[in-house]
C-alpha positions as CSV (number, residue, x, y, z in Angstrom):
1,X,-4.9,-25.4,15.2
2,X,-4.8,-26.0,11.5
3,X,-5.3,-29.5,10.3
4,X,-2.8,-30.8,7.7
5,X,-4.1,-32.3,4.5
6,X,-4.4,-36.0,4.2
7,X,-1.6,-37.9,2.4
8,X,-4.1,-38.6,-0.4
9,X,-4.8,-34.9,-0.8
10,X,-1.1,-34.0,-0.6
11,X,-0.3,-36.6,-3.3
12,X,-3.1,-35.2,-5.5
13,X,-1.8,-31.7,-4.9
14,X,1.7,-32.7,-6.0
15,X,0.4,-34.2,-9.2
16,X,-1.7,-31.2,-9.9
17,X,1.3,-28.9,-9.3
18,X,2.9,-30.4,-12.4
19,X,-0.3,-30.1,-14.4
20,X,-0.5,-26.4,-13.5
21,X,2.6,-25.8,-15.6
22,X,1.3,-24.1,-18.8
23,X,2.4,-22.2,-21.8
24,X,0.5,-19.1,-20.7
25,X,1.8,-17.5,-17.6
26,X,-1.5,-15.8,-17.0
27,X,-3.1,-19.2,-16.7
28,X,-0.4,-20.5,-14.4
29,X,-0.8,-17.6,-12.0
30,X,-4.5,-18.4,-11.4
31,X,-4.0,-22.1,-11.2
32,X,-1.1,-21.9,-8.8
33,X,-2.9,-19.3,-6.6
34,X,-5.9,-21.6,-6.2
35,X,-3.8,-24.6,-5.6
36,X,-1.7,-23.0,-2.9
37,X,-4.4,-21.0,-1.1
38,X,-7.6,-23.1,-1.3
39,X,-7.0,-26.6,-2.5
40,X,-6.2,-28.2,0.8
41,X,-9.4,-26.8,2.4
42,X,-11.8,-27.4,-0.4
43,X,-14.1,-30.4,-0.6
44,X,-13.3,-33.5,-2.6
45,X,-15.9,-32.4,-5.2
46,X,-14.1,-29.1,-5.6
47,X,-10.7,-30.8,-5.9
48,X,-12.2,-33.1,-8.5
49,X,-13.6,-30.2,-10.5
50,X,-10.2,-28.5,-10.4
51,X,-8.8,-31.7,-11.8
52,X,-11.3,-31.5,-14.7
53,X,-10.3,-27.9,-15.2
54,X,-6.6,-29.0,-15.6
55,X,-7.7,-31.2,-18.5
56,X,-8.9,-28.1,-20.5
57,X,-6.8,-26.3,-23.1
58,X,-4.7,-23.3,-22.2
59,X,-6.4,-21.1,-24.7
60,X,-9.8,-21.9,-23.3
61,X,-8.6,-21.2,-19.7
62,X,-7.0,-18.0,-20.8
63,X,-10.3,-16.8,-22.3
64,X,-12.2,-17.8,-19.1
65,X,-9.7,-16.3,-16.7
66,X,-9.6,-13.0,-18.6
67,X,-13.4,-12.7,-18.9
68,X,-13.6,-13.3,-22.7
69,X,-15.6,-16.5,-22.3
70,X,-16.8,-19.1,-19.9
71,X,-17.0,-22.9,-19.8
72,X,-20.0,-24.5,-21.5
73,X,-20.2,-27.1,-18.7
74,X,-22.3,-25.5,-15.9
75,X,-20.4,-27.2,-13.0
76,X,-17.1,-26.0,-14.5
77,X,-18.5,-22.6,-15.2
78,X,-19.5,-22.2,-11.6
79,X,-16.2,-23.5,-10.3
80,X,-14.2,-21.1,-12.5
81,X,-16.3,-18.1,-11.5
82,X,-15.8,-19.0,-7.8
83,X,-12.2,-19.8,-8.1
84,X,-11.5,-16.4,-9.9
85,X,-13.5,-14.6,-7.2
86,X,-11.6,-16.3,-4.4
87,X,-8.2,-15.7,-5.9
88,X,-9.0,-12.0,-6.6
89,X,-10.2,-11.4,-3.1
90,X,-7.0,-12.6,-1.5
91,X,-4.6,-10.5,-3.7
């Protein structure tokens, strides 16, 4: 039996769905894939880091998601690498 996300997690997810809307479709694809497949089951820390990622500029995320750069912040860098790995494994 799969547990459903808490109402707080569901509310946060709905807010983040709006924040995933970006000018670059390549960025949207990755953000939405993570949000739909992993967000509900990740830890509160991982969800908070995803929230920090959503505060970043599209052009930076595009570079990170296409392997042309990486975040300077070590926690964000680790999260992005893991997120990309997880999203790629499930495609």
